[in-house]
VOGU-3710 file (C-alpha; in Angstrom, 3 decimals, decimal comma):
1> xxxxxxxxxx> 37,724/-30,741/13,971  39,256/-27,317/14,681  38,983/-25,056/11,653  41,189/-21,987/11,234  40,006/-19,131/9,033  42,933/-17,589/7,139  40,885/-14,907/5,442  38,825/-11,948/6,726  35,077/-12,102/6,920  34,728/-9,437/4,275
11> xxxxxxxxxx> 36,750/-9,977/1,109  36,738/-7,965/-2,100  37,680/-10,193/-4,992  36,928/-10,915/-8,623  35,612/-14,328/-9,535  34,356/-16,418/-12,411  30,942/-18,124/-12,193  29,293/-20,425/-14,724  32,148/-19,772/-17,130  31,434/-16,031/-17,352
21> xxxxxxxxxx> 33,638/-13,349/-15,828  31,735/-11,168/-13,376  32,473/-7,781/-11,928  34,365/-7,446/-8,661  32,252/-9,093/-5,961  32,062/-8,369/-2,265  31,778/-11,551/-0,170  30,236/-11,203/3,277  30,233/-13,623/6,188  26,954/-15,579/6,070
31> xxxxxxxxxx> 23,978/-14,082/7,894  20,429/-15,510/8,050  19,038/-12,170/6,857  20,886/-12,206/3,520  18,790/-11,697/0,404  18,860/-13,592/-2,894  21,939/-12,817/-4,967  24,156/-11,861/-2,020  27,679/-13,330/-2,149  28,586/-15,110/1,092
41> xxxxxxxxxx> 31,398/-16,982/2,816  30,836/-19,715/5,387  32,652/-22,502/7,208  31,909/-25,683/5,210  30,834/-27,531/8,365  27,996/-25,036/8,885  26,371/-25,909/5,553  23,388/-28,288/5,635  23,069/-30,951/2,911  19,978/-31,317/0,742
51> xxxxxxxxxx> 20,929/-34,869/-0,260  21,727/-37,992/1,737  24,871/-39,311/0,129  27,965/-38,554/-1,933  30,240/-40,385/-4,335  33,531/-40,992/-2,561  35,453/-41,228/-5,843  34,563/-37,661/-6,787  35,499/-36,394/-3,335  38,849/-38,219/-3,499
61> xxxxxxxxxx> 39,522/-36,765/-6,958  38,767/-33,202/-5,834  40,719/-33,630/-2,605  43,804/-34,633/-4,600  43,290/-31,590/-6,811  43,035/-29,286/-3,773  46,127/-30,796/-2,149  48,144/-29,930/-5,268  46,962/-26,288/-5,239  48,159/-23,267/-3,334
71> xxxxxxxxxx> 45,784/-21,589/-0,890  45,113/-18,811/-3,402  44,329/-21,362/-6,126  41,874/-23,208/-3,879  40,089/-19,957/-3,055  39,870/-19,033/-6,748  38,486/-22,497/-7,531  35,863/-22,240/-4,797  34,815/-18,782/-5,960  34,390/-20,156/-9,471
81> xxxxxxxxxx> 32,348/-23,060/-8,116  30,055/-20,498/-6,456  28,027/-22,750/-4,152  24,318/-21,765/-4,090  22,503/-21,723/-0,751  18,840/-21,477/0,212  18,227/-20,028/3,685  15,563/-22,066/5,426  13,542/-21,825/8,647  15,639/-20,722/11,580
91> xxxxxxxxxx> 18,177/-19,145/9,219  19,706/-22,531/8,300  21,912/-22,472/5,160  21,038/-25,381/2,829  23,381/-25,928/-0,087  21,695/-27,031/-3,321  24,921/-27,817/-5,203  28,578/-28,265/-4,344  28,226/-31,085/-1,800  31,236/-32,908/-3,231
101> xxxxxxxxxx> 33,435/-29,836/-3,605  32,659/-28,694/-0,064  33,193/-32,207/1,338  36,559/-32,439/-0,424  37,528/-29,105/1,107  36,803/-30,492/4,573  39,175/-33,440/4,133  41,954/-31,786/2,100  45,267/-30,593/3,545  44,368/-26,881/3,530
111> xxxxxxxxxx> 43,427/-25,472/6,935  41,051/-22,826/5,554  37,619/-24,490/5,149  35,789/-21,405/3,837  33,181/-21,947/1,104  32,210/-19,156/-1,302  28,862/-18,784/-3,032  25,635/-16,831/-3,405  22,215/-16,882/-1,794  19,762/-18,572/-4,143
121> xxxxxxxxxx> 16,710/-17,711/-2,027  15,810/-16,685/1,508  12,782/-18,649/2,688  13,573/-18,388/6,377  10,094/-17,049/7,116  8,406/-20,242/5,907  7,156/-23,079/8,102  9,086/-26,336/7,699  6,350/-28,060/5,697  5,976/-25,157/3,290
131> xxxxxxxxxx> 9,760/-24,788/2,964  10,427/-28,409/2,013  7,471/-28,464/-0,359  8,975/-25,441/-2,119  12,439/-27,024/-2,129  11,094/-30,165/-3,804  9,038/-28,201/-6,316  12,073/-26,172/-7,346  14,305/-29,255/-7,517  16,571/-27,927/-4,759
141> xxxxxxxxxx> 16,697/-31,198/-2,796  17,107/-34,884/-3,616  15,369/-36,989/-0,995  16,465/-40,433/-2,120  18,814/-42,497/0,026  21,765/-44,485/-1,345  19,501/-47,533/-1,125  17,198/-45,886/-3,658  14,449/-45,402/-1,063  12,602/-42,107/-0,752
151> xxxxxxxxxx> 13,238/-40,501/2,648  11,869/-37,577/4,639  13,591/-34,188/4,721  13,798/-34,489/8,526  16,187/-37,420/8,052  18,745/-35,429/6,032  22,269/-35,341/7,515  22,971/-32,390/9,772  26,308/-31,599/8,140  28,526/-32,613/5,237
161> xxxxxxxxxx> 30,577/-34,737/7,630  27,531/-36,950/8,275  26,863/-37,892/4,649  27,128/-41,522/3,543  28,924/-42,892/0,462  26,905/-43,998/-2,554  28,902/-46,105/-5,017  26,348/-45,478/-7,770  26,705/-41,710/-7,416  30,436/-42,237/-7,853
171> xxxxxxxxxx> 29,826/-44,365/-10,934  27,560/-41,723/-12,461  30,254/-39,072/-11,950  32,845/-41,314/-13,623  30,489/-41,945/-16,556  30,004/-38,202/-17,013  33,760/-37,602/-16,833  34,245/-40,248/-19,537  31,742/-38,525/-21,834  28,802/-40,837/-21,200
181> xxxxxxxxxx> 26,427/-37,903/-20,779  26,622/-34,110/-20,889  26,947/-32,116/-17,697  24,034/-29,723/-17,202  25,039/-27,151/-14,651  22,680/-25,525/-12,175  20,384/-23,663/-12,261  19,254/-25,628/-15,328  19,126/-28,780/-13,200  20,360/-29,811/-9,773
191> xxxxxxxxxx> 21,368/-33,357/-8,719  21,855/-34,510/-12,329  24,259/-37,322/-11,433  21,802/-38,773/-8,925  19,232/-39,376/-11,658  21,893/-41,317/-13,542  22,965/-43,107/-10,351  19,431/-44,391/-9,861  19,347/-45,534/-13,488  22,475/-47,638/-12,963
201> xxxxxxxxxx> 21,376/-48,770/-9,495  18,891/-51,325/-10,839  21,122/-52,494/-13,692  24,667/-52,974/-12,363  26,416/-54,560/-9,396  30,138/-54,660/-8,578  32,581/-54,627/-5,666  33,392/-50,937/-5,289  36,532/-51,732/-3,284  37,940/-53,547/-6,329
211> xxxxxxxxxx> 39,331/-51,101/-8,898  39,307/-53,704/-11,668  35,648/-54,473/-10,955  34,853/-50,757/-11,004  36,617/-50,335/-14,348  34,452/-53,097/-15,840  31,307/-51,568/-14,340  32,256/-48,212/-15,833  32,554/-49,705/-19,316  29,154/-51,373/-18,960
221> xxxxxxxxxx> 27,652/-48,143/-17,660  29,041/-46,167/-20,604  27,276/-48,535/-22,995  24,041/-48,272/-20,997  24,283/-44,474/-20,952  23,832/-44,354/-24,734  21,008/-46,891/-24,816  17,365/-45,964/-25,554  16,500/-46,792/-21,925  18,481/-43,731/-20,808
231> xxxxxxxxxx> 17,070/-41,353/-23,423  14,928/-39,384/-20,949  17,737/-38,719/-18,483  19,260/-35,203/-18,301  22,312/-34,852/-20,517  21,652/-37,971/-22,591  23,917/-38,349/-25,629  22,556/-40,334/-28,575  24,803/-43,142/-29,840  26,795/-42,390/-32,950
241> x> 25,255/-43,875/-36,110
//
């Protein structure tokens, strides 16, 4: 895929992050030497996932949203999303949130595939073992495959384009959108929807290519989301009395 950058490497703009207006921010082209808090720009294909799979329904939804926006609107949206990155051994940029937004950017109609965000931490001086231990301790990676099996960090996809679909991650996103549980935004918790996906994984089955079957699964999942069995999951909403 040939990507064309429509914007300069250094861009002075104002943006909104976590719902709070911030002062004018200088974005710089990503460098492995960047320190925590630095605002960066990077080609989405150069980002390295910290999870194995994505929900295709969320990507499709965001792609449609991007296709209806102007270039300026997409850039403003991405700046508001503010994708956090941890720099790992070898200067590799690992995104800890924004996998779906960045994946949707790659497949949308806009030619500019630039992602905007900030450096969460620079641990490039760590050995691989120490780095991934720190990533897991901080909750910056989710090493469970779409099958529900725990996998090794070395098996993570090399780019967003290599990620596999997980129908349960898509279901969890739809449940959240329908008010089944509250969204808790990073840095409070990363990978929230995956914890819900794994909850539904052992309780529901449906044909994800069948929209009617998905609609039924969503209704069942919404009921399950308010059950006592889900009470310990992040964002749980108690049933109304």
